[in-house]
C-alpha positions as CSV (number, residue, x, y, z in Angstrom):
1,M,50.4,194.7,94.9
2,N,49.8,193.1,98.4
3,T,46.6,191.4,99.6
4,E,45.4,194.2,101.8
5,T,45.5,196.8,99.1
6,L,43.9,194.3,96.7
7,Y,41.2,193.7,99.3
8,D,40.4,197.5,99.5
9,L,39.7,197.4,95.7
10,Y,37.6,194.2,96.1
11,L,35.4,195.9,98.6
12,K,34.7,198.7,96.2
13,H,34.4,196.1,93.2
14,P,33.0,192.8,94.8
15,Y,32.6,190.9,91.6
16,V,35.3,188.5,90.8
17,S,35.8,186.5,87.6
18,T,38.3,184.3,86.0
19,D,36.6,183.9,82.7
20,T,36.0,186.7,80.2
21,R,32.7,185.1,79.3
22,N,31.3,185.9,82.8
23,I,32.5,189.4,83.3
24,L,30.4,191.4,85.7
25,P,30.5,195.3,85.1
26,G,32.6,197.0,87.6
27,G,34.3,193.7,88.8
28,I,37.8,192.4,89.0
29,F,39.2,189.8,86.5
30,F,41.9,187.5,87.7
31,A,44.1,186.4,84.7
32,L,44.8,182.9,85.6
33,R,47.2,180.7,83.7
34,G,46.3,177.0,82.5
35,A,48.0,174.3,80.8
36,N,47.1,175.5,77.4
37,F,46.4,179.2,78.0
38,N,47.9,182.5,79.6
39,G,45.1,184.5,81.1
40,N,47.3,187.6,80.9
41,T,46.5,187.7,77.2
42,F,42.8,188.2,78.0
43,A,43.3,191.3,80.2
44,D,42.5,193.8,77.5
45,Q,39.3,191.8,76.6
46,A,38.2,191.7,80.3
47,L,38.5,195.4,80.6
48,A,36.7,195.9,77.3
49,G,33.8,193.6,78.6
50,G,33.4,195.9,81.7
51,A,35.9,194.9,84.3
52,S,37.2,197.7,86.3
53,Y,40.6,196.1,87.1
54,V,42.5,193.0,86.0
55,V,44.9,191.1,88.1
56,I,48.0,190.0,86.0
57,D,51.4,188.4,86.8
58,D,53.3,189.4,83.7
59,A,54.5,193.0,83.5
60,A,54.6,193.0,79.8
61,F,50.7,193.3,79.7
62,A,50.4,196.2,82.0
63,K,49.4,199.5,80.4
64,D,47.9,201.7,83.1
65,E,46.6,201.6,86.7
66,R,43.8,199.3,85.9
67,Y,46.4,196.4,85.5
68,L,47.2,195.1,89.0
69,L,50.6,193.4,88.9
70,V,51.1,190.5,91.4
71,T,53.7,187.7,91.5
72,D,51.3,184.9,90.9
73,V,47.5,185.5,90.0
74,L,46.2,182.1,91.5
75,K,47.9,182.7,94.8
76,A,46.6,186.3,94.8
77,L,43.1,185.0,94.2
78,Q,43.6,182.5,97.1
79,D,45.1,184.8,99.6
80,L,42.3,187.4,98.8
81,A,39.8,184.8,99.5
82,L,41.4,183.8,102.9
83,F,41.7,187.5,103.9
84,H,37.9,187.9,103.0
85,R,37.1,184.6,104.9
86,K,38.6,185.9,108.1
87,K,36.5,189.0,107.9
88,L,33.3,187.0,107.7
89,Q,31.6,186.5,111.1
90,I,29.3,183.7,110.0
91,P,29.2,179.9,110.3
92,V,30.9,178.1,107.4
93,I,30.0,174.4,106.7
94,G,32.5,172.4,104.8
95,V,31.2,169.4,102.8
96,T,33.1,166.9,101.1
97,G,32.8,163.1,100.1
98,T,33.2,160.6,97.3
99,N,29.7,160.6,96.3
100,G,26.7,162.8,97.2
101,K,28.6,166.0,98.2
102,T,26.9,168.3,95.7
103,T,23.4,166.9,96.4
104,T,24.1,167.2,100.2
105,K,25.3,170.7,99.7
106,E,22.2,171.6,97.7
107,L,19.9,170.0,100.3
108,L,21.6,171.8,103.1
109,Y,21.0,175.1,101.2
110,A,17.3,174.0,100.6
111,T,16.8,173.5,104.4
112,L,18.9,176.1,105.9
113,S,17.5,178.9,103.6
114,Q,14.1,178.4,105.1
115,R,15.4,180.3,108.1
116,F,18.7,182.1,107.3
117,R,20.1,184.1,104.3
118,T,22.3,181.2,102.9
119,Y,25.0,181.0,100.3
120,A,26.3,177.8,98.9
121,T,28.9,176.7,96.3
122,K,27.5,177.3,92.8
123,G,27.5,174.3,90.6
124,N,30.8,172.4,91.0
125,L,33.1,175.2,92.0
126,N,34.8,173.0,94.5
127,N,38.5,173.1,93.8
128,H,41.6,175.4,94.4
129,I,40.0,178.0,92.0
130,G,36.2,177.4,92.8
131,V,36.5,177.6,96.6
132,P,38.2,181.1,96.6
133,L,35.6,182.3,94.0
134,T,32.8,180.9,96.2
135,I,34.1,182.7,99.3
136,L,34.6,186.0,97.4
137,S,30.8,185.7,96.4
138,I,29.7,185.9,100.0
139,D,28.8,189.4,101.2
140,N,27.7,190.8,104.5
141,T,24.0,189.9,103.9
142,I,24.7,186.2,104.2
143,E,24.2,184.5,107.5
144,V,25.3,180.9,106.8
145,A,27.8,179.6,104.1
146,I,28.0,176.1,102.7
147,I,31.4,175.4,100.9
148,E,31.7,172.2,98.9
149,M,35.3,170.9,98.6
150,G,36.4,168.3,96.0
151,A,39.8,166.5,95.8
152,N,41.7,164.1,93.5
153,H,44.9,163.9,95.4
154,L,46.3,163.9,98.8
155,G,46.5,167.2,100.7
156,E,43.9,169.0,98.6
157,I,41.1,169.0,101.3
158,A,43.6,170.3,103.7
159,F,44.6,173.1,101.4
160,L,41.0,174.1,100.7
161,C,40.3,174.0,104.5
162,D,43.1,176.4,105.1
163,I,41.2,178.9,102.7
164,A,37.6,178.1,103.7
165,L,38.2,177.8,107.4
166,P,35.1,175.7,108.1
167,D,33.5,175.8,111.5
168,Y,31.4,172.7,110.7
169,G,32.1,169.8,108.5
170,L,30.3,166.8,106.9
171,I,31.8,163.9,104.9
172,S,28.9,162.3,102.9
173,N,30.9,159.0,102.3
174,V,34.1,157.6,101.2
175,G,34.5,155.2,98.1
176,K,36.7,154.1,95.3
177,A,37.1,157.3,93.0
178,H,40.0,159.2,91.6
179,L,42.2,156.3,92.4
180,E,44.9,157.5,89.9
181,G,45.4,160.6,92.2
182,F,44.7,158.9,95.7
183,G,46.6,155.7,95.0
184,S,44.3,153.6,97.0
185,F,41.0,153.4,99.0
186,E,43.1,154.2,102.1
187,G,44.3,157.4,100.2
188,V,40.7,158.5,99.7
189,M,40.0,158.1,103.4
190,A,43.1,160.0,104.4
191,T,42.3,162.9,102.1
192,K,38.6,163.1,103.0
193,G,39.6,162.9,106.6
194,E,41.6,166.1,106.3
195,L,38.4,167.9,106.9
196,Y,38.1,166.1,110.3
197,D,41.6,166.9,111.0
198,F,41.0,170.7,110.5
199,L,37.8,170.6,112.7
200,Q,39.7,168.7,115.3
201,D,42.4,171.3,115.4
202,H,40.1,174.3,115.5
203,G,37.4,172.9,117.7
204,G,34.8,172.5,114.8
205,V,31.7,170.4,114.8
206,V,31.3,167.2,112.7
207,F,28.0,165.8,111.4
208,L,28.6,162.2,110.9
209,Q,26.8,159.3,109.2
210,G,26.7,157.2,112.4
211,D,26.0,153.9,110.6
212,N,29.0,154.2,108.2
213,P,31.9,152.1,109.5
214,Y,34.4,154.1,107.6
215,L,33.4,157.5,108.6
216,K,32.9,156.2,112.3
217,T,36.5,154.9,112.2
218,M,37.9,158.1,110.8
219,A,36.1,160.1,113.4
220,A,37.0,157.8,116.3
221,A,40.7,158.2,115.3
222,R,40.6,161.9,116.0
223,S,39.7,164.0,119.1
224,I,36.6,165.9,117.7
225,K,34.9,167.7,120.6
226,T,31.2,167.8,119.1
227,I,29.8,165.1,116.8
228,V,26.1,165.2,115.6
229,T,25.2,161.8,114.1
230,Y,22.4,160.9,111.6
231,G,21.5,157.6,110.1
232,F,19.1,154.6,110.4
233,S,19.8,153.1,113.8
234,D,18.2,154.4,117.0
235,T,21.5,155.6,118.3
236,N,21.8,158.5,116.1
237,D,20.7,162.1,116.9
238,V,18.6,162.1,113.7
239,I,17.0,158.9,112.6
240,G,15.4,158.2,109.4
241,R,14.1,155.5,107.1
242,L,13.0,155.2,103.4
243,V,9.3,154.8,103.2
244,K,9.0,154.3,99.5
245,A,10.9,154.7,96.2
246,D,8.6,154.6,93.2
247,P,11.0,156.0,91.9
248,L,10.7,159.3,93.9
249,L,11.7,159.0,97.6
250,Q,9.5,159.5,100.5
251,I,11.3,159.6,103.9
252,E,10.3,159.4,107.5
253,W,12.6,161.0,110.1
254,C,12.6,161.9,113.9
255,E,15.1,163.0,116.5
256,H,16.5,160.8,119.2
257,T,15.3,163.1,121.8
258,T,11.7,163.2,120.8
259,E,9.0,160.7,119.6
260,N,7.7,163.1,116.9
261,K,8.0,161.6,113.5
262,Y,7.7,163.4,110.2
263,I,7.2,162.1,106.7
264,V,8.4,164.1,103.7
265,S,7.9,163.5,100.0
266,T,10.8,164.4,97.8
267,Q,11.5,165.1,94.1
268,L,14.7,162.9,94.1
269,T,15.2,159.4,93.1
270,G,17.9,156.9,94.2
271,S,17.5,155.2,97.7
272,Y,21.2,156.1,98.3
273,N,20.0,159.8,98.7
274,T,18.2,158.9,101.9
275,E,21.5,159.6,103.8
276,N,21.9,162.8,102.0
277,F,18.4,163.9,103.2
278,L,19.2,163.0,106.7
279,A,22.5,164.8,106.6
280,A,20.6,168.0,105.7
281,I,18.0,167.4,108.3
282,A,20.7,166.8,111.1
283,V,22.4,170.1,110.1
284,A,19.3,172.1,109.9
285,R,18.0,170.9,113.2
286,Y,21.4,171.7,114.8
287,F,21.0,175.3,113.6
288,N,17.3,175.2,114.9
289,V,15.4,175.2,111.6
290,S,12.0,173.9,112.5
291,P,10.7,170.4,111.1
292,V,8.0,172.2,109.2
293,Q,10.6,174.4,107.5
294,I,12.9,171.5,106.9
295,N,10.2,169.4,105.2
296,K,9.2,172.5,103.1
297,G,12.8,173.0,101.9
298,I,13.1,169.3,101.0
299,E,9.8,169.1,99.2
300,H,10.7,172.0,97.1
301,Y,14.1,170.8,96.2
302,V,14.4,169.8,92.5
303,P,17.6,168.1,91.3
304,K,19.5,169.3,88.2
305,N,22.7,168.7,86.4
306,N,21.9,165.1,85.9
307,R,22.3,164.0,89.4
308,S,19.6,161.4,90.4
309,Q,17.3,163.3,88.1
310,I,14.0,161.7,86.8
311,T,13.3,162.8,83.3
312,K,10.1,162.0,81.6
313,T,10.7,161.8,77.8
314,G,8.2,161.2,75.0
315,H,8.8,157.5,75.2
316,N,10.4,156.6,78.7
317,T,11.3,157.3,82.3
318,V,15.0,158.0,82.5
319,I,17.0,158.2,85.7
320,A,19.6,160.5,84.5
321,D,22.6,160.1,86.7
322,Y,25.6,160.7,84.3
323,Y,27.4,163.7,85.8
324,N,29.9,161.3,87.4
325,A,30.6,157.7,88.1
326,N,32.9,155.7,90.3
327,A,32.7,152.2,91.9
328,S,30.6,153.2,94.9
329,S,28.1,155.4,93.0
330,M,27.7,152.7,90.4
331,A,26.9,150.1,93.1
332,A,24.4,152.5,94.7
333,A,22.7,153.3,91.4
334,L,22.3,149.6,90.5
335,D,20.9,148.8,94.0
336,N,18.3,151.6,93.4
337,I,17.3,150.4,89.9
338,E,16.9,146.9,91.3
339,V,14.3,147.9,93.9
340,I,12.3,150.3,91.8
341,D,9.0,148.8,90.9
342,A,8.8,149.0,87.1
343,P,7.7,146.5,84.4
344,R,10.3,147.2,81.7
345,K,13.7,148.2,83.2
346,V,16.8,148.9,81.1
347,I,20.4,149.8,82.3
348,I,22.7,151.8,80.3
349,L,26.2,152.2,81.9
350,G,29.3,154.1,80.8
351,D,33.0,153.8,81.7
352,M,34.2,154.9,85.1
353,F,37.3,157.3,84.6
354,E,40.5,157.7,86.8
355,M,40.2,154.2,88.3
356,G,44.0,153.6,87.9
357,G,45.3,150.1,88.2
358,E,41.8,148.9,89.7
359,S,40.0,149.8,86.5
360,D,39.5,146.4,85.1
361,A,38.5,144.8,88.3
362,E,36.1,147.5,89.2
363,H,34.5,147.4,85.7
364,E,34.1,143.7,86.0
365,K,32.4,144.1,89.5
366,V,29.9,146.5,87.9
367,V,29.3,144.1,85.0
368,Q,28.6,141.2,87.3
369,R,26.3,143.3,89.6
370,A,24.4,144.5,86.7
371,K,24.0,141.0,85.2
372,A,22.5,139.8,88.6
373,I,19.6,142.2,88.4
374,G,17.9,140.8,85.4
375,V,16.7,143.6,83.2
376,E,15.0,143.7,79.8
377,R,18.0,145.3,78.2
378,L,21.6,145.8,79.4
379,I,23.9,148.1,77.6
380,F,27.6,149.0,78.5
381,V,29.4,151.8,76.7
382,G,33.2,152.6,76.8
383,K,36.6,151.0,76.2
384,A,36.9,149.8,79.9
385,F,33.5,148.0,79.8
386,K,34.3,146.6,76.3
387,K,36.9,144.5,77.8
388,Q,34.2,142.7,79.9
389,E,32.1,141.8,76.8
390,Y,29.8,138.7,77.0
391,L,27.1,137.3,74.8
392,E,23.8,138.3,76.9
393,A,24.5,142.1,77.0
394,E,25.3,144.8,74.6
395,F,28.7,146.4,74.5
396,Y,29.8,149.5,72.5
397,E,33.2,151.2,72.5
398,T,31.8,154.6,71.9
399,T,28.6,156.7,72.9
400,A,28.1,157.2,69.2
401,E,27.9,153.4,68.6
402,A,25.6,153.1,71.5
403,K,23.4,155.9,70.1
404,Q,23.2,154.3,66.7
405,A,22.1,150.9,68.3
406,L,19.5,152.7,70.2
407,Q,18.2,154.2,67.1
408,D,18.1,150.9,65.3
409,R,16.3,149.3,68.3
410,P,14.4,152.1,70.2
411,I,13.5,151.7,73.8
412,I,9.8,152.5,74.3
413,N,7.9,152.6,77.7
414,G,11.0,151.8,79.6
415,T,12.4,152.8,83.0
416,I,16.0,153.5,82.2
417,L,19.0,153.9,84.3
418,L,21.5,156.1,82.5
419,K,24.8,156.3,84.5
420,G,28.4,157.1,83.4
421,S,31.3,159.5,83.8
422,R,30.7,162.9,82.5
423,G,33.4,162.4,79.8
424,M,31.1,159.7,78.1
425,A,28.8,162.6,77.0
426,F,25.5,160.6,77.9
427,E,23.4,163.7,77.1
428,N,23.8,162.6,73.5
429,L,21.8,159.5,74.4
430,M,19.0,161.5,76.0
431,E,18.0,162.8,72.6
432,I,16.8,159.5,71.5
433,L,15.5,157.9,74.8
């Protein structure tokens, strides 16, 4: 079956799924293959669950006209998404970055949706499967789309750009993450910079953190026609500053072209998020969202998925930031807990994954930085951190061991930074904090 024929069916059944647990009645199920599963084997289950059609790439599973045979299911999904993207006559904003891309994406949605019918990537669907699914979720009622793009190896952002075809782009920052796939920090810059490459080649607009030396260098190396800047210095198009963080942020912002200043109180912690707010403000102002609408969107944004999320438990205030962790996000989180005004501060950190040959050195840097802050209790969890063990802090090889230690010596009335890679399963510690 070719893409155009499949697209005709999609228009009649515009609900796409790759998981039988999320089948929408009347939709199309794409039977993807994985390292440990063959989606073709779930075709019958998808139809029984309400799908109208299933896309398969093994003729042995075809039984009737509801089974749509293609050469490769994944490529068929990606080709269908590209075909649909070319039909969409709306601005598409691509967002990537080492840290902050999901929060920035959500803030873009919070501000732009005050004026436009906006669609943004759901959750973390930002890879070679998630981006096509996101595009295929956009219908003709949408006026602006925000597509988050993640990567862990060279060429991945370029590949996603060729599907999403962004008109506008924003790189939140670049840092040391997924070094096993990128090989080096320079590899991170090259891959994230693929978004700039696409926008350069297609006359797109870049939203740039104008005080970030790495992003400025990356942009300057390309011939990008239109760049809108945001940051803290007066040379930016949108200028902001952090008013307070106690621990929720309050931000003041203005535009370079006017003397009007605006203050907005947020429901987000982490001084590092100031840049994410300014990014959203810069994009929203470019699209003529009013300052009043922008502030309303920001004020009502509530973080989720354990990203810079303040959680009041029965005993403590927890800064839950354990969705992901890498060298730069760890440094930012530690800078933030240091400036927060709280009498009893505790730091609990979990291993950073996919750091490659730099793992030991980067974990040692985190340990030294955390030591310098001077908190009531300092706890490190994971095999990588255990290698850095010293007497004045607590080190546990597993989250289960840390949990037992916290049960034996509970933390009461503390302000706790809980930060680690997703695989550390720190939600298990939340139960006792």
